[in-house]
C-alpha positions in Angstrom: -94.3 124.3 41.8 -92.0 127.6 41.1 -93.1 130.6 43.4 -94.0 132.9 40.8 -97.1 129.8 40.1 -101.1 131.1 41.0 -102.6 128.3 43.5 -105.8 127.0 41.4 -107.7 128.1 44.4 -107.0 131.5 43.9 -109.7 133.8 42.3 -107.9 135.2 39.6 -106.2 132.2 38.3 -107.5 129.9 35.4 -106.5 128.8 32.1 -105.4 131.3 29.7 -104.5 133.5 32.7 -101.4 133.3 32.8 -100.8 131.1 35.8 -99.8 127.4 35.3 -102.4 124.3 37.0 -100.9 123.3 40.4 -101.4 119.2 40.4 -102.2 118.1 43.2 -99.7 116.1 44.9 -97.9 115.0 49.0 -99.1 118.9 49.7 -103.1 117.9 49.3 -102.4 115.7 52.3 -100.5 117.9 54.5 -102.6 120.2 57.0 -101.1 122.7 59.4 -102.4 121.7 63.0 -105.7 123.4 64.0 -105.0 123.9 67.9 -103.5 122.2 70.4 -104.4 119.6 73.8 -102.2 118.7 76.5 -98.6 119.6 74.7 -100.1 117.7 71.5 -100.8 119.6 68.1 -104.2 118.3 66.7 -105.0 118.1 62.8 -107.6 118.0 60.8 -107.4 113.9 59.9 -106.7 113.9 63.9 -110.1 115.4 64.4 -111.8 113.4 61.9 -110.7 110.6 63.2 -111.7 111.6 66.8 -114.9 112.6 65.6 -115.1 109.5 63.3 -115.4 106.8 66.8 -117.4 109.2 68.5 -119.9 108.8 65.4 -119.6 104.8 65.5 -120.2 104.8 68.9 -123.2 107.0 69.2 -124.9 105.4 66.2 -124.6 102.4 67.8 -125.6 103.2 71.4 -128.6 105.1 69.5 -129.8 102.3 68.2 -129.4 99.2 70.7 -129.7 102.0 73.8 -133.6 100.7 74.4 -133.5 97.2 71.7 -136.9 96.5 71.6 -138.7 93.1 70.2 -140.2 94.8 67.2 -137.9 96.9 66.3 -137.4 101.2 64.7 -136.2 102.5 61.6 -132.4 103.1 63.3 -132.2 99.5 65.3 -133.2 97.7 62.2 -130.6 99.5 60.8 -127.9 98.9 63.4 -129.1 95.3 63.7 -129.0 94.7 59.9 -124.8 96.6 60.0 -123.8 94.3 62.7 -125.9 90.9 61.2 -123.6 91.5 58.2 -120.4 92.2 59.5 -120.9 89.0 61.9 -122.6 86.6 59.0 -121.5 88.0 55.8 -117.7 88.2 57.0 -116.6 86.5 60.7 -119.2 83.9 59.9 -117.8 83.1 56.9 -114.2 83.3 57.3 -113.8 81.9 61.0 -116.9 80.3 62.2 -119.3 80.7 64.3 -118.1 79.2 67.5 -114.8 80.5 67.0 -115.7 83.9 65.6 -118.3 84.7 68.1 -116.1 86.6 70.5 -114.4 88.2 67.6 -118.1 89.6 66.6 -117.8 92.9 68.1 -113.9 94.0 67.2 -114.7 93.5 63.7 -117.8 95.0 64.3 -116.4 98.3 65.3 -113.6 97.6 63.0 -115.4 97.7 59.9 -117.7 100.8 60.4 -114.5 103.0 62.2 -112.7 102.2 59.0 -115.8 103.3 56.4 -116.9 106.5 58.3 -112.9 107.5 58.0 -113.3 106.5 54.6 -116.4 108.5 54.3 -114.7 111.2 54.9 -113.7 111.9 51.3 -116.8 113.1 50.7 -118.8 114.2 53.7 -118.8 118.1 52.8 -116.3 120.8 54.8 -114.4 117.0 56.1 -113.5 116.0 52.2 -110.6 114.1 53.6 -110.6 110.2 53.7 -107.9 109.7 57.0 -106.9 106.1 55.5 -105.8 108.0 52.8 -102.8 109.2 55.6 -100.7 105.7 56.1 -100.5 106.0 60.4 -103.9 105.3 60.4 -103.7 102.3 58.2 -100.9 100.5 59.8 -101.8 101.7 63.3 -104.9 99.8 62.9 -103.0 96.9 60.9 -100.9 96.7 63.9 -103.9 96.1 65.7 -105.0 93.3 64.2 -101.4 91.7 63.7 -100.4 91.9 67.3 -103.9 89.9 67.7 -103.5 87.5 65.3 -99.8 86.7 67.2 -101.2 86.1 70.4 -103.8 84.1 69.4 -101.0 81.9 67.2 -98.9 80.9 70.3 -101.7 81.0 72.7 -103.7 78.4 70.3 -100.6 76.4 69.8 -97.9 77.3 72.4 -94.3 78.8 71.8 -93.2 75.8 69.1 -96.4 75.2 67.4 -97.0 78.9 66.8 -93.4 79.2 65.4 -94.7 76.1 63.2 -98.0 77.9 62.6 -96.2 81.3 61.2 -93.4 79.2 59.3 -95.6 76.6 57.7 -93.2 73.9 59.1 -93.9 70.7 58.0 -91.5 67.9 57.7 -93.6 65.7 54.4 -92.1 68.8 52.9 -88.6 67.3 52.4 -85.7 69.3 50.7 -88.1 72.7 50.0 -88.8 73.3 53.5 -85.8 75.0 54.6 -87.2 77.6 51.6 -91.0 77.1 52.5 -90.0 78.3 56.2 -88.0 81.1 55.0 -90.8 82.5 52.6 -93.2 81.9 55.1 -91.8 83.4 57.8 -91.6 86.7 55.4 -94.7 86.2 54.3 -96.4 86.6 57.6 -94.2 88.3 60.1 -93.4 91.4 57.5 -95.5 90.9 54.2 -99.1 90.3 55.5 -98.5 93.6 57.7 -97.3 95.7 55.1 -100.1 94.9 52.8 -102.9 94.7 55.1 -102.3 98.8 55.8 -100.9 100.0 52.5 -104.0 98.4 50.5 -106.7 100.4 52.0 -103.7 103.4 52.2 -103.1 103.1 48.9 -106.6 103.1 47.2 -107.7 106.1 49.5 -104.9 108.0 48.9 -105.3 107.6 45.2 -109.1 108.1 45.1 -108.8 111.5 46.7 -106.1 113.0 44.7 -108.3 111.7 41.6 -111.6 114.0 43.3 -109.0 116.6 43.8 -107.6 116.6 40.5 -110.3 117.0 38.6 -112.4 119.6 40.9 -109.1 122.1 40.6 -109.7 121.3 37.0 -112.9 122.3 37.0 -112.5 125.8 38.5 -109.5 126.5 36.6 -110.8 125.9 33.1 -113.6 128.3 33.6 -112.4 131.1 31.2 -113.3 131.0 27.6 -113.1 127.9 25.3 -111.8 125.9 28.3 -115.8 126.4 29.8 -116.5 123.4 27.7 -113.8 120.8 29.1 -114.6 122.6 32.5 -117.5 120.6 32.3 -116.1 116.9 31.7 -113.5 117.7 34.2 -117.1 118.1 36.7 -118.5 115.2 35.0 -115.7 113.3 35.9 -115.6 115.3 39.6 -119.5 113.7 39.9 -118.5 110.2 38.5 -115.2 109.7 40.6 -117.0 110.6 43.7 -119.8 107.9 43.0 -117.3 105.2 42.3 -114.9 106.4 45.5 -118.6 105.5 47.3 -118.1 102.2 46.1 -114.2 102.0 47.1 -114.7 103.1 50.1 -117.4 100.5 51.5 -115.3 97.8 49.7 -112.2 98.3 51.3 -113.5 98.7 55.0 -114.7 95.3 53.7 -111.4 94.0 52.7 -109.9 95.4 55.2 -112.0 93.6 57.9 -111.7 90.5 55.9 -108.2 89.9 55.9 -108.0 90.1 60.0 -110.9 87.7 60.1 -108.9 85.0 57.6 -105.6 86.0 60.1 -107.4 85.0 63.2 -108.8 81.9 61.3 -105.5 81.3 60.4 -104.2 81.8 64.2 -106.8 79.5 65.0 -106.4 76.7 62.7 -104.8 72.8 64.0 -102.5 73.5 60.7 -101.1 76.4 59.2 
């Protein structure tokens, strides 16, 4: 964007007023520090991530601090969310016997990712934390470390490498090729795609909502008013679609995490 262009949020910047439309780009995801804590600069996404953690902890604490045989509304919602992840994801992928110990982690992971996605449509926040690659990468790294640790704990050093590389003598001449491909797939591509899948969906969704929101304001001038209405309609449609995608991406992220753990615990790769 050239220096003589006016930003879209300038009250005088509209179509036909001599200013160009500054389409949102990477700068949309960059935030100046809002404060410093112990020498660490705090940005809006960092603050939202912390608030997201507190929201998840506070909700489940409030829902289960005094559990009742006949649950109240809050406890009922908490139990429904917990049971959805436990039975709908963990039990289905890992199994009830092996998966029970991982339920608390998966429930925490699901709701943490979900709330970080939901910030995108919450007034004042209006930013999905997972649209910054550092956050999905950090979560994927935790799952990756857990998967590798469980693999070697379950199968030992040699067995662990066999599990990771798909080593099977019955493959014959193509065994070396399979070993290389499986190693690259599991050790490099798997954690990368796990993080990027979540990041890319939230990044694209936020960019589209910002673009149509800016376009709505920019077109509010003269005959552009007609197009502003169409743009605003797209904001509503994209926001509704994002609500669906946000939940789906949290589900998929945890689903993949469970599948990786199941693979680590399986007797054969």
